[in-house]
C-alpha positions in Angstrom: 5.3 -28.4 -17.9 9.1 -28.6 -18.0 11.0 -27.3 -14.9 14.6 -27.2 -13.8 15.6 -29.8 -11.1 15.9 -27.0 -8.5 14.2 -26.2 -5.2 12.1 -23.4 -6.7 10.4 -26.0 -9.0 8.7 -27.6 -6.0 6.3 -24.8 -5.2 5.8 -24.1 -8.9 4.7 -27.7 -9.5 2.4 -27.6 -6.5 0.8 -24.3 -7.8 0.3 -25.7 -11.2 -1.3 -28.9 -9.9 -3.6 -26.9 -7.6 -4.7 -24.6 -10.3 -5.4 -27.4 -12.8 -7.4 -29.3 -10.3 -9.5 -26.2 -9.7 -9.9 -25.5 -13.4 -10.9 -29.1 -14.1 -13.2 -29.1 -11.0 -11.5 -32.4 -10.1 -12.9 -34.1 -7.0 -9.5 -35.3 -5.6 -8.3 -33.8 -2.4 -6.1 -30.8 -3.3 -3.9 -31.2 -0.2 -3.2 -34.8 -1.1 -2.3 -33.9 -4.7 0.0 -31.1 -3.5 1.8 -33.4 -1.1 2.3 -36.1 -3.7 3.5 -33.6 -6.3 5.9 -32.2 -3.7 7.3 -35.6 -3.0 7.9 -36.6 -6.6 9.4 -33.2 -7.7 11.6 -33.0 -4.5 12.9 -36.5 -5.2 14.2 -35.3 -8.6 15.7 -32.2 -7.1 17.4 -34.2 -4.3 18.5 -37.3 -6.3 18.9 -36.2 -9.9 19.6 -32.5 -10.0 22.2 -31.4 -12.6 21.4 -29.7 -15.9 18.6 -32.0 -16.8 14.9 -31.0 -17.0 12.0 -32.6 -15.2 8.6 -32.7 -16.8 5.4 -32.5 -14.7 2.6 -34.3 -16.5 -1.1 -34.1 -15.4 -4.0 -35.9 -16.9 -7.6 -35.9 -15.9 -10.1 -38.3 -17.5 -13.4 -39.9 -16.3 -12.8 -38.6 -12.8 -9.3 -40.2 -12.5 -6.3 -38.0 -12.0 -2.8 -39.2 -13.2 0.3 -37.2 -12.4 3.8 -38.0 -13.4 7.2 -36.6 -13.1 9.7 -37.6 -15.8 13.5 -36.9 -15.6 16.7 -38.0 -17.3 17.9 -40.4 -14.6 17.3 -44.2 -15.0 17.7 -44.7 -11.2 14.4 -45.8 -9.9 12.9 -44.6 -6.6 12.4 -47.1 -3.8 10.1 -47.3 -0.9 12.6 -47.2 2.0 12.3 -48.4 5.5 11.3 -45.9 8.2 14.1 -44.9 10.5 13.1 -42.7 13.4 16.4 -40.9 13.5 16.4 -39.9 9.8 14.6 -36.7 9.0 14.2 -37.6 5.3 13.6 -40.5 3.1 9.8 -41.0 3.5 8.7 -39.6 0.2 7.8 -42.8 -1.6 6.2 -44.2 1.5 3.9 -41.2 1.5 3.2 -41.7 -2.2 2.5 -45.4 -1.7 0.2 -44.7 1.3 -1.9 -42.0 -0.3 -2.1 -42.8 -4.1 -4.5 -45.4 -5.4 -1.7 -46.7 -7.5 1.8 -45.6 -8.5 4.7 -46.9 -10.5 7.8 -46.2 -12.6 8.3 -46.6 -16.3 11.2 -46.0 -18.7 11.0 -42.6 -20.5 13.5 -41.3 -23.1 16.6 -42.6 -21.4 15.3 -41.8 -17.9 12.2 -42.6 -16.0 8.7 -41.4 -15.3 7.3 -41.8 -11.8 3.5 -41.6 -11.7 0.6 -41.9 -9.4 -3.2 -42.0 -9.9 -6.0 -40.9 -7.7 -9.5 -42.2 -8.2 -12.5 -39.9 -8.1 -13.3 -39.0 -4.6 -14.9 -36.3 -2.5 -13.1 -33.2 -1.4 
C-alpha cells in the first residue's frame, strides 16, 4: 500500500495491518504489530516527509509476519540512546525490543526498514 508521508498515514497503516492480520488469522499480537507499524510509518513522516511516497509492505508465510516500510530517503534509522528529558526518539528502540528481527536494506534509491515476528500466541 502506498501512502503519503503525512500524519494521516499512521492510522491508515495501523488499520491496514490490523485488518490483514485478522483476515490471515495470524497469531501475532495485534497490539504489537500496530505499535511497530506506527513507529516505522511515523519515522518516515517525521524524518522524510516531502513529496515522496512511503510503501507499507506486509507478508505472511509459514506463520511468520514480515512488515516493511520503504521510502525515498537513503538516511538509515538508528537505535538512539534513551534520554529521560526527550519526549521522542524511542521508536527504533521499541522496534528492536519487540520484533524478533529487524533491519534496513537499500530500495530504489531509498531504504526499506523491516521487522519480522515469529508465530506466537495472541
